[in-house]
N, C-alpha and C positions, 0 to 999 in steps of 0.2 A: 502495498500500499504506501510507503513511502517513497518508491522511485517514482509514481505517479506526481509527484509535486517537485521535484527534484533533488531527491535521493539519491546520490552518485549519480555517476557518468554512465551508462549502461550501453552506449553503441562506440563503435570507434568511428573516428573523425571520419576515414573515408565512406561508412555508412551514412555518417548525419550530413557530409558533406554532395552526396548522391541522390539523398532524399529531399535536404532544400534545393538543390538546383532542380529536380523535376518538379517543384510547387511552383518556382520564379520564373520558369524557360517556356509555360506555357502548358506543361503537364505531362512532357516527355522525360521517362528516366532512361539514363546512356549509364551503357555499363561504364564504369570508373576505370579510367586508361590515364596514360601518364605520356602518351603523345599521340598526334593526329596526322604526322606523315614523316619519311624516311627521306634523307636529301644526299646527294654525294655531294664530296668534298667541294664541287666548284659551286655547292647551293640547288643546285637542281632536283628538281623532284623524280625520286626514285621508286616511289610507293606511297600512293595514301592509304593511311589505318581507317578501317571500319570496324566499329561495335555495334552492338545488339541492340536494339531500343524497345521502349514500349510506351506506344500513345494511350493516353486519355488519363493519366493517375490524377490530374483533376484537371475542370473545363478552363479552356481559355480564358475565361472569365474570372472563375477563381483565382487563376494562377495570378492575373493583372492587379485584384485585390489583394492578394497576400504580397505584391512588391510593392503595392501603393502603403500596406500598413506596415510594413517592415522600411520603407524609407522614412516615413515618419518616426520609427524610433531613433535613427540617425538625425534627422533635421528638427527634430522636438522634442525626442525623449532620452531615454538611459544612454542610449548607444553617441549622444552628441560628442563624443570624445574621437569618434572616427571621421567626423565630418573634416569635407577639404574646401573650401571655397571654390566654387564653380564646377562639381560633380557633383552628383545627386547619388547618394550611395544608400543602401539598404543595408539592413543587418539586425540582427537581436543579441543581445547580453543574455549572459547565464551564470549563477552565482549557485552552485550546488553543494551542499553539505554531505562530506562520506561519512562511513556508518562506521563506528560506531558513533553516533553525535555528540558524546560527552566527549568527543578528542577534540572537537571542534575545530576542524580542516577540513579546507575547501578545494573544490576546484572552481576555477573562473573561468568563463570564456565569450568571446563573440564571433561570432560568426557574419561576416559582411560579403555584399556584390556590389559590381558597380560596370556600367549606371544603372540606375534602380529600373529606367522604363525599358531597358535593352540588355540585360546583364550578357555582361562576356568574360567576367572572371569575378572569381568568388576564393574567398580566404578565411581562415580559422584559424583563430590563437587560443591554445588551452592551456591553462596554467594550473599546477597541481600545485595546493600545500603551498599557495602563495603567503607571504610572511607580511604581518602589517594589513595594509588596505587589501581587502580581496574581493572587491566588488567587478564583477565582468567587464562590466561598463566604466570604471574607474581604471580598470589597468591593464587588461586584454585591449579594449576599443583602440586605446592607442597605438598599438602593434599593429593592427592591422590600418589604421590611419597611415602612419609611417611605410611602411607596404606599397598602399595606394597610391602613396607619393611619388613612389618610385616608377611602379608596375604602370600605371593609368598612361603615364606619358609615353613609357617605351614603347607601349602598344599601339600608340598614335593615337590613344578616344581623347578628344580635345574637351576644353572647359568649355561649358553653356554660360552666355548669358555674359560674354566679352564681348570689349570693342573689336568689331573687325578691322582690317584694313584701311576702311571707307568711312570709318566712326561709326557706322551701324552696329547694332547688337546682333550676335549670332545668337541663336539656340534655343 
């Protein structure tokens, strides 16, 4: 019964990432994997890797609602420490107490994705037995913010709402 309200961490990070990905990508579960293509020494495509998918995990409408709700966690709620100006980031904080509860030990985490309206990247930070402050939104969300601050520009994901070359607003 205690697992139902956040006592301990009962799934692997890969299971969590795969499940959340299906919830936010329109409802398609993709087999977890680490690569999408094989390139030769010159960067030419050798092979595109394909993985099994399962459609209809949730409806597109439900997925859109989940993305919007999780974006508000970062823009307005407990995940505000993952916010990066100019990017829409969705996420969920978590702080779970491990058993036995009398040990006062925690697992703090934050799962984030961006851009919130069309997720291209998902990241998870899990901190076991943090010392001092132990809230996921306080200690794990900033880790994802720092990762996204580097990864999003690297992937060519542009900020929205910034002035373009001709002074007009983008985005």
